[in-house]
N, C-alpha and C positions, 0 to 999 in steps of 0.2 A: 503493499500500499504506500509506504514511504516513497519507493521509487517512482510510482506513478504520479504522486502529487509533485514530487521534484521535477519530473519530466514535464508535467503540465504547466507549472510555474515557469520553467525555463522556455518552453515553447511560446507561452503566451507573452512573456516579457520580451523575448526576441522579436516576436511577430509584431507586438505593439510598437517597439522601437522602429522596425522597418516600416510599419504603417505611418508612424510620425514623420520619418524621413520622406516617405512617399507624398505625404500631405505637404510638407515643405517644398518638395519638387514641383508639385502641382501649382502651388503658390508662386513659385519662381517662374514656371512656364507661362501662367496667366500674366505675370508682370512683363515677361519678355514679349509676349504676343499682343497685349493691349497697351502696354506702356503704363499701366496703372498698378501700383503695388497693393494688393488687397490687405486689409486689416488682418493681423494674425489671429486675433481673437474672433473675429466675425467669419473669417474664411477658413483658415487652416484648422483651428480648434473646432469649428463647426463640422468640417469634414472629418476630423478624427473622432469626434464623440457624437456625431449626429445632433448637435446643439443641446446635448445634456448639460454641458457646463453653464448654460443660461439659467438652469434651475438652480444649481449650486456648483461651485468650482471643484469641490471634491469628487464630483462625478466624472472627472477626468480619469479616475481609477477604475470606473465601472467596466469599460471594455477589457482590460487585461484580467481583472478578477473574475468576471463573468466567463471569459474564455477559458481560464484555468479550471473553473468548476465545471464547464461543459466538457472539457477534454477528460477530466477525471471520470465523469459519469458516462461519457460515450466510449471511453477506453475499455469499459467492461463488456462491450459488445464484440462481435467477431469481425468488426471492420478493420480495415488496414490502418496502421499507426498514422501514416501520412493523410489519409482521408479524415481520420478522427481529428488530427490537428487542424486541417483546413476548416472542417465543420465547427470545431470549437472556436477558431478565431472569427468565423462569420456569425456565430450565435448571437453575440450582443448586438451587432448591426441588424440582423434579421428581426431580433426582438424589438428593437426601437423602432425600426421601420414598420413592423406589424402594428405596434401601438399607434404610430401616426396614421396608418391606413384605417385602422379600426375606429379611431377617434374622429377621423375625417379632418384632421388638423392641417394637413398640407404644409407642415412646417418645414419639411425637408423634401426637395423634389425627387421623384422616383428616377428621373433621368440621371441624377447624380448618384443616388443610392444603390441602384442596380449594378453599375460598373464597379462601385467601390466594394460592394459585397463580393463580387467576382474576384476582384483583386485581393481582398482579404482572405479568401479561400486559397488562392495561390500563394499568398505570402505565408499562410499557415502551413502549406505543404513544404515550402522552402525552409521555413523555420524548423520544422521537424527534421528535415534532412541536415540542417546546420547543427542542431542540438545532437543528433546521433553521430555526425562526424567529429564534433568537439569531444564527445565521450569516448570515441574510438582512437583519438589522437594519440600518438606514442608519447610516452612520458607521463601519462595519466595513470594513476593506480587503478 
């Protein structure tokens, strides 16, 4: 059990860090294309947390914690580890998008949410591979 929790935390933190870098990259691309530098809180943080930080700033921790919990829960199934990591990283974003859709809030456009959710899945798969490679690296006990 301890191994799966440590793995889930490692994958979710690495994935969230990569998603944060991706959100910053999207911000820079928008700046280069439009000539307007978007507000980091209004654009980058909104993309990274699907605007949960507007409720409270501590909700910036929701995606990695929810992803770790989802990875631990889904890892008990017979799914591949990489798929579990991808699903775990997409879980918080799917959950928030579903709440927006069910509430009819239209707070976060689906045209942005869907590609970001797919990207989160791919980052989750890559993070799983990265964590596995780090554990297999020579010199580690």
